[in-house]
C-alpha positions as CSV (number, residue, x, y, z in Angstrom):
1,M,-27.7,-18.0,11.1
2,K,-27.4,-16.4,14.5
3,S,-27.6,-12.7,15.0
4,F,-24.6,-10.5,14.5
5,A,-24.8,-9.3,18.1
6,V,-24.7,-12.8,19.5
7,I,-21.8,-13.8,17.4
8,L,-19.9,-10.6,18.3
9,E,-20.4,-11.3,22.0
10,L,-19.1,-14.8,21.7
11,A,-16.2,-13.9,19.4
12,A,-14.6,-10.9,21.1
13,L,-10.9,-11.4,21.7
14,S,-9.0,-10.0,24.7
15,A,-6.7,-7.0,24.5
16,T,-3.8,-9.4,25.4
17,Q,-4.5,-11.5,22.4
18,A,-4.5,-8.4,20.2
19,V,-1.2,-7.3,21.5
20,L,0.3,-10.7,20.9
21,I,-0.9,-10.7,17.3
22,T,0.0,-7.1,16.4
23,G,3.2,-6.7,18.4
24,T,2.3,-3.0,19.0
25,G,4.8,-1.5,21.4
26,P,5.6,1.7,23.2
27,R,8.0,2.9,20.4
28,D,5.1,2.8,17.9
29,V,2.9,5.0,20.2
30,A,5.8,7.3,21.0
31,A,6.7,7.9,17.4
32,C,3.0,8.6,16.6
33,S,2.6,10.9,19.6
34,E,5.6,13.0,18.6
35,V,3.9,13.8,15.3
36,V,0.3,14.2,16.7
37,E,1.5,16.6,19.4
38,G,2.6,18.9,16.6
39,F,-1.0,19.6,15.5
40,L,-3.1,18.6,18.6
41,K,-2.7,20.6,21.7
42,G,-4.0,19.4,25.1
43,T,-6.9,17.0,25.1
44,Q,-9.5,16.9,22.3
45,T,-12.5,14.9,21.2
46,K,-12.1,12.5,18.3
47,A,-13.9,14.8,15.9
48,R,-11.4,17.5,16.6
49,F,-8.5,15.0,16.4
50,I,-9.7,13.8,13.0
51,E,-10.2,17.4,11.7
52,A,-6.8,18.5,13.0
53,A,-5.1,15.3,11.6
54,V,-6.5,15.8,8.1
55,D,-5.6,19.5,8.1
56,F,-2.0,18.5,9.1
57,C,-1.9,16.1,6.2
58,A,-3.3,18.7,3.8
59,K,-0.5,21.2,4.6
60,D,2.3,18.7,5.3
61,K,1.8,17.0,1.9
62,E,0.8,20.1,-0.1
63,V,4.0,20.3,-2.2
64,E,3.3,18.8,-5.6
65,D,-0.2,18.0,-4.5
66,K,0.9,14.9,-2.6
67,N,-1.9,15.4,-0.2
68,Y,-4.1,13.1,-2.4
69,V,-3.3,10.5,0.3
70,C,-5.3,12.5,2.9
71,P,-8.8,11.0,2.2
72,H,-7.4,7.5,2.8
73,F,-5.6,8.8,5.9
74,K,-8.9,10.2,7.2
75,E,-10.6,6.9,6.6
76,A,-7.9,5.1,8.5
77,I,-8.1,7.2,11.7
78,T,-11.9,7.5,11.5
79,S,-12.2,3.7,11.5
80,A,-9.6,3.3,14.3
81,T,-11.5,5.7,16.6
82,L,-15.0,4.4,15.7
83,G,-15.3,2.8,19.2
84,M,-14.5,5.9,21.1
85,K,-17.3,8.0,22.6
86,D,-17.9,11.3,20.7
87,E,-17.6,13.4,23.8
88,E,-14.5,11.6,25.2
89,E,-11.3,13.6,25.2
90,Q,-7.8,12.2,24.7
91,S,-4.3,13.5,24.5
92,A,-2.1,12.9,21.5
93,E,-0.6,9.8,23.3
94,G,-4.1,8.6,24.1
95,F,-5.2,8.7,20.4
96,C,-2.0,7.0,19.3
97,A,-2.5,4.3,21.9
98,V,-5.9,3.6,20.1
99,V,-5.0,4.1,16.5
100,E,-1.6,2.3,16.3
101,P,-2.8,-1.1,17.6
102,Y,-6.0,-0.9,15.5
103,L,-4.2,-0.4,12.2
104,L,-1.6,-3.1,13.0
105,E,-4.5,-5.4,13.7
106,M,-6.0,-4.7,10.3
107,R,-3.0,-6.4,8.7
108,G,-4.6,-9.6,9.9
109,A,-7.3,-9.2,7.2
110,T,-5.0,-11.2,4.9
111,R,-4.5,-14.1,7.2
112,I,-7.9,-15.8,7.2
113,P,-7.3,-19.5,6.3
114,G,-8.7,-20.6,3.0
115,I,-9.5,-17.1,1.8
116,G,-6.2,-15.7,0.6
117,S,-2.7,-14.6,1.5
118,G,0.0,-12.0,1.0
119,P,0.4,-8.4,2.3
120,L,-2.5,-6.0,2.3
121,L,-1.5,-4.3,-0.9
122,D,-0.7,-7.5,-2.7
123,F,-3.4,-9.7,-1.4
124,K,-4.3,-12.7,-3.6
125,L,-7.5,-14.7,-3.2
126,S,-6.9,-18.4,-2.7
127,S,-8.3,-20.8,-5.3
128,Q,-10.0,-22.5,-2.3
129,C,-11.9,-19.3,-1.4
130,P,-15.1,-20.0,-3.4
131,A,-15.2,-23.6,-2.0
132,T,-14.5,-22.4,1.6
133,V,-17.3,-19.8,1.4
134,G,-19.6,-22.3,-0.4
135,N,-19.2,-24.9,2.2
136,A,-20.0,-22.4,4.9
137,M,-23.4,-21.5,3.3
138,L,-24.5,-25.1,2.7
139,P,-27.2,-26.3,2.0
140,Q,-27.7,-23.0,0.2
141,T,-25.6,-22.1,-2.9
142,S,-26.0,-18.3,-2.5
143,I,-27.2,-15.8,0.0
144,V,-29.2,-12.6,-0.2
145,A,-26.8,-9.6,-0.4
146,K,-28.3,-7.9,2.7
147,D,-27.2,-11.0,4.7
148,S,-23.7,-11.0,3.4
149,P,-22.2,-8.7,6.1
150,D,-23.3,-11.0,8.9
151,F,-22.3,-14.1,6.9
152,L,-18.8,-12.8,6.2
153,Y,-18.4,-11.7,9.8
154,A,-19.3,-15.1,11.1
155,L,-17.0,-16.8,8.5
156,C,-14.1,-14.5,9.5
157,I,-14.6,-14.9,13.2
158,N,-15.1,-18.7,13.2
159,Q,-13.2,-19.6,10.0
160,N,-12.6,-23.3,10.2
161,C,-16.1,-24.2,11.3
162,G,-18.0,-22.1,8.8
163,H,-20.6,-19.8,10.3
164,F,-21.7,-22.0,13.2
165,L,-21.5,-21.0,16.9
166,P,-19.0,-22.8,19.2
167,S,-21.7,-25.0,20.6
168,R,-22.2,-26.4,17.1
169,T,-18.5,-26.9,16.2
170,R,-17.5,-29.9,18.2
171,W,-16.9,-31.7,15.0
172,C,-14.1,-29.4,14.0
173,T,-10.6,-31.0,14.0
174,L,-8.4,-28.2,12.6
175,D,-6.7,-26.2,15.2
176,H,-4.2,-23.3,14.7
177,K,-3.0,-20.2,16.5
178,I,-5.0,-17.0,16.3
179,T,-4.4,-15.3,13.0
180,H,-6.5,-12.1,13.4
181,T,-8.5,-10.3,16.0
182,S,-12.3,-9.7,16.0
183,R,-11.8,-6.1,15.0
184,V,-10.7,-7.3,11.5
185,C,-14.1,-9.0,11.2
186,E,-15.9,-6.0,12.5
187,A,-14.2,-3.8,9.9
188,A,-15.1,-6.3,7.2
189,H,-18.7,-6.3,8.4
190,K,-18.9,-2.5,8.1
191,F,-17.2,-2.4,4.7
192,V,-19.6,-5.0,3.3
193,S,-22.6,-3.3,4.9
194,D,-21.7,-0.1,3.2
195,A,-21.1,-1.9,-0.1
196,V,-24.5,-3.6,-0.2
197,E,-26.2,-0.4,0.9
198,V,-25.4,1.2,-2.5
199,N,-26.2,-1.9,-4.5
200,D,-29.2,-4.2,-4.8
201,K,-29.7,-5.6,-1.3
202,G,-32.1,-8.1,-2.7
203,A,-29.7,-9.7,-5.1
204,N,-28.2,-13.1,-4.4
205,M,-24.4,-13.6,-4.0
206,N,-22.5,-16.8,-4.5
207,G,-19.1,-17.9,-3.2
208,D,-17.1,-16.2,-6.0
209,Q,-18.9,-12.9,-5.5
210,L,-18.4,-13.0,-1.7
211,C,-14.7,-13.7,-2.2
212,E,-14.3,-10.7,-4.5
213,L,-16.2,-8.5,-2.0
214,Y,-13.8,-9.6,0.7
215,A,-10.8,-8.9,-1.6
216,D,-12.2,-5.4,-2.1
217,F,-12.3,-4.9,1.7
218,V,-8.6,-6.0,2.0
219,K,-7.5,-3.6,-0.8
220,E,-9.3,-0.7,0.7
221,T,-7.9,-1.5,4.1
222,G,-4.4,-1.7,2.6
223,L,-4.7,1.8,1.0
224,N,-5.9,3.3,4.3
225,V,-3.1,1.7,6.3
226,D,-0.5,2.8,3.7
227,A,-1.8,6.4,3.8
228,Y,-1.5,6.4,7.6
229,E,2.0,5.1,7.6
230,H,3.0,7.7,5.0
231,V,1.5,10.6,7.0
232,I,2.4,9.6,10.6
233,H,5.5,7.5,10.1
234,N,6.8,9.2,6.9
235,D,6.9,5.9,5.0
236,S,6.9,6.1,1.2
237,P,3.4,5.3,-0.2
238,A,3.6,1.9,-1.6
239,K,0.7,1.5,-4.0
240,L,-1.7,4.4,-3.4
241,P,-3.3,5.3,-6.7
242,V,-2.2,8.7,-8.0
243,P,-5.1,10.7,-9.4
244,S,-4.8,12.7,-12.7
245,D,-3.0,16.0,-12.4
246,A,-6.3,18.0,-12.6
247,E,-8.1,15.8,-10.0
248,R,-5.1,15.8,-7.7
249,A,-4.8,19.6,-7.9
250,L,-8.5,20.0,-7.2
251,V,-8.4,17.7,-4.2
252,S,-5.3,19.5,-2.9
253,R,-6.9,22.9,-3.2
254,Q,-10.0,21.8,-1.4
255,L,-8.1,20.2,1.5
256,V,-5.9,23.2,2.0
257,H,-8.9,25.5,1.7
258,D,-10.6,23.6,4.5
259,A,-7.5,23.6,6.6
260,D,-7.1,27.4,6.2
261,G,-10.8,27.9,7.1
262,H,-10.3,25.8,10.3
263,E,-7.2,27.8,11.2
264,L,-9.1,31.1,10.8
265,R,-12.0,29.8,12.8
266,D,-9.8,28.7,15.7
267,N,-7.7,31.8,15.8
268,A,-10.4,34.4,15.3
269,A,-10.3,37.3,17.7
270,S,-13.0,37.8,20.2
271,P,-15.6,40.5,19.6
272,V,-14.7,43.9,21.0
273,K,-16.5,44.6,24.2
274,P,-17.1,48.1,25.5
275,N,-15.4,48.9,28.8
276,F,-18.2,51.1,30.1
277,L,-21.8,50.5,31.0
278,F,-24.8,52.4,29.6
């Protein structure tokens, strides 16, 4: 298998293709900007944007502890701004111009041929998935878990020809329109990397296990997107899991406590300075 960096370079899709797939338009960015301008003044770094956005979520959804959606909301905007430089500053409109297309692109996670179908929060693995994955790893019947992020990335980015590079796919006969952008595959790579990091990286994984792992990625992506739509576009949360009353109250108190602390920090008075010299 070729390195992840080589495959990434060969597989990158243009911004034009991403727009054609997602259909992101000025109205989406404008609607987002209107909300973000309410809690983000001027230009800020992405760290400040994420902090301010989560604080807004904590306070805006505080009634009846409905701010349990905020951790998924944070994950959504953190993933969307991952490619931005830490020191780079953006306006509300600038952040929305990055976040909105990214989260729309993530809906393409359900459209990889042979893997599954359905909306993000009702994704169903295809009965063909184990065979699709198994054919891509031939002549092996399983792969080491630590290799699964690169394997699934390659499968995602070059679906119909398994994990081979374009120079080795002249035998492919199936052609179809682009179903998803490379950022879907990058997100899957990160999710799987994090998953195997907390498990036995030396274990072997077969087609069924890799399919289930990808389904977990789609589910988590769906929850993050759902939370974002709920907070920024005021959509009703579709299938976000509701914690128990005690857990929900604890999370809510912590989120509001953090938000209050940030507000005190940002509005603290300057130390008194004497107006005379000794």
